[in-house]
C-alpha positions in Angstrom: 201.4 295.4 237.1 198.0 293.7 237.6 199.2 291.6 240.6 196.7 292.1 243.5 194.1 289.5 244.4 192.3 289.1 247.6 191.0 285.8 248.9 187.4 286.9 248.7 187.9 288.5 245.3 185.3 287.2 242.8 187.9 286.8 240.1 189.6 284.1 242.2 186.6 281.8 241.8 186.6 282.5 238.0 190.3 281.8 237.7 190.0 278.5 239.7 187.1 277.4 237.6 188.8 278.4 234.2 192.1 276.6 234.9 190.6 273.6 236.6 191.1 270.1 235.0 187.3 269.9 234.9 186.9 272.8 232.5 185.9 271.2 229.3 188.8 272.0 226.9 190.0 268.5 226.4 193.4 269.2 228.0 193.5 265.6 229.4 193.9 264.2 225.8 197.2 265.9 225.1 200.8 265.1 226.3 202.8 267.7 224.5 205.1 265.0 223.0 205.5 263.3 226.4 204.1 260.0 225.2 206.8 259.6 222.6 209.5 260.3 225.3 208.1 257.6 227.5 207.9 255.2 224.6 211.5 256.0 223.6 212.4 255.5 227.3 214.0 258.9 227.7 211.5 259.7 230.4 211.1 256.8 232.9 210.7 258.1 236.3 210.0 261.2 238.5 213.2 263.2 237.8 212.9 262.5 234.1 209.4 263.8 234.2 210.5 266.8 236.2 213.2 267.6 233.6 210.7 267.3 230.7 208.2 269.6 232.2 210.7 272.1 233.2 212.1 272.2 229.8 208.7 272.7 228.2 207.9 275.5 230.6 211.2 277.4 230.5 212.4 276.8 226.9 209.4 275.3 225.0 205.8 275.9 224.4 205.2 276.9 227.9 207.6 279.8 227.8 206.1 281.0 224.5 202.6 281.0 225.9 203.8 282.8 229.1 205.3 285.7 227.3 202.4 286.1 224.8 199.9 285.7 227.7 201.5 288.7 229.3 201.4 290.9 226.2 197.9 290.0 225.2 196.5 290.5 228.7 198.2 294.1 228.8 196.8 294.9 225.4 193.2 294.0 226.4 193.5 295.5 229.8 195.1 298.8 228.4 194.1 300.5 225.2 192.7 297.3 223.3 194.4 298.4 220.1 192.9 295.8 217.7 195.7 295.8 215.2 198.3 294.9 217.9 196.0 292.4 219.5 195.4 290.7 216.1 199.0 290.4 215.6 199.7 288.9 219.0 196.9 286.5 218.9 197.9 285.4 215.4 201.6 284.9 216.7 200.5 282.9 219.6 198.6 280.6 217.2 201.4 280.1 214.9 204.3 279.7 217.3 204.3 275.9 217.4 206.9 273.4 216.2 204.6 270.6 215.1 201.1 270.0 213.8 200.0 268.1 217.0 201.2 270.9 219.5 199.4 273.4 217.2 196.3 271.2 217.4 196.8 270.9 221.2 196.7 274.6 221.7 194.2 275.7 219.2 191.5 273.1 220.1 191.8 274.0 223.6 191.6 277.7 222.9 188.5 277.4 220.7 186.8 275.2 223.4 187.9 277.7 226.1 186.4 280.7 224.4 183.1 278.9 223.5 182.5 277.6 226.9 183.4 280.8 228.7 181.2 282.9 226.5 178.2 280.7 227.5 179.1 280.2 231.3 180.8 283.6 232.0 179.5 286.0 229.2 181.2 289.3 228.7 180.7 291.8 225.7 184.3 291.9 224.9 184.5 288.1 224.4 181.5 288.3 222.0 183.1 291.2 220.1 186.5 289.2 219.9 184.8 286.0 218.7 183.0 287.8 216.0 185.9 289.8 214.9 188.3 286.8 215.1 186.0 284.5 213.1 187.3 281.0 212.2 191.0 281.7 212.5 193.0 279.4 214.9 193.0 280.7 218.5 195.6 279.4 220.9 194.8 278.4 224.4 197.1 281.0 226.0 195.4 283.8 223.9 191.9 282.7 224.8 192.7 282.6 228.6 194.7 285.8 228.6 192.1 287.9 226.9 189.3 286.5 229.1 191.3 287.2 232.3 191.9 290.8 231.0 188.4 291.5 230.0 187.0 290.1 233.3 189.5 291.9 235.5 191.5 288.9 236.7 194.9 290.4 237.7 197.9 289.4 235.3 200.2 287.7 237.8 197.8 285.3 239.4 196.3 284.6 236.1 199.6 283.7 234.5 200.6 281.6 237.5 197.3 279.7 237.2 197.8 279.2 233.5 201.4 277.8 233.9 200.4 275.6 236.8 197.6 274.1 234.6 200.1 273.7 231.8 202.6 271.9 234.0 200.0 269.9 236.0 198.4 268.5 232.8 201.8 267.3 231.8 202.5 265.7 235.2 199.0 264.0 234.9 200.0 262.6 231.5 203.3 261.4 233.0 201.5 259.7 235.9 199.6 257.6 233.4 202.2 256.8 231.0 205.3 256.1 233.0 203.4 255.3 235.2 203.8 257.2 238.5 202.0 256.9 241.7 199.7 259.7 242.8 202.2 260.8 245.6 204.9 261.1 243.2 202.8 263.0 240.8 202.2 265.5 243.7 205.9 265.6 244.4 206.5 266.6 240.9 203.9 269.4 241.1 205.4 270.7 244.4 208.9 270.6 243.1 207.9 272.5 239.9 206.4 275.4 242.0 209.7 277.5 242.1 210.2 277.0 238.3 206.7 278.3 237.6 207.2 281.3 239.8 210.5 282.1 238.1 209.1 281.8 234.6 206.1 283.9 235.6 208.4 286.7 236.6 210.7 286.5 233.6 207.6 286.4 231.2 206.3 289.6 232.8 209.6 291.3 232.1 210.0 289.7 228.6 209.9 291.4 225.2 208.3 289.9 222.1 211.4 290.6 220.2 213.4 288.2 222.4 210.9 285.4 222.1 212.2 282.0 221.0 212.4 278.3 222.0 215.4 276.0 222.8 213.8 272.5 223.2 214.7 270.5 220.1 214.2 267.2 221.8 210.7 268.0 222.9 209.8 269.3 219.5 211.3 266.2 217.7 209.4 263.9 220.1 206.2 265.7 219.1 206.9 265.1 215.5 207.7 261.6 216.0 204.5 261.1 218.1 202.5 261.8 214.9 203.4 258.3 213.5 203.6 256.5 216.9 202.1 253.1 216.6 200.1 253.0 219.8 198.9 256.2 221.3 196.7 257.3 224.2 197.1 261.0 223.6 196.6 263.4 220.7 199.9 265.1 221.0 
């Protein structure tokens, strides 16, 4: 299952570094359509923000990322069948409802791979980068294949990825609504059981059943493209 991780495991340090807000992927500049939702006053406080993030994680882009993360990790950790990996990574880059959320994922994915190859080098990452070329690379694919190649267990890797996804949206909400720092931390605490549940569901999920059901979020992302005043790129 790829679930074990000890406190003194070197891979824990890597995971904390790779999914930290300080890792230079530009995550802070994206809101996943949240900026439009605040502008439209459909997200006005803590509970609205919780509902938005939970929807993104359970029925939107976060859910798509979680399932594909699992299958990419397992492919790299197992037989590394290139044809299947190619298919999964390509799907993860295409499974976006708007140009802005595609940009959000692809630019973070490209930055993640570039930074990690320099700071945390591994032969498989070099092989993958050369084989993949200039094609779009999603953030979830870049993190998943890196974790698998560097022996970071699946479950904590996915939990950390989902936490970073949700925490980035909470951070955006804290600036946009705005929320106080305490309310932002309350939001992250309340999202913990949601992220745990999604992690377990994704690990049991099949690619054939993959889909989204978050039309309001997706419409907000589309409308954000022409929003008059913007702080965020999505």
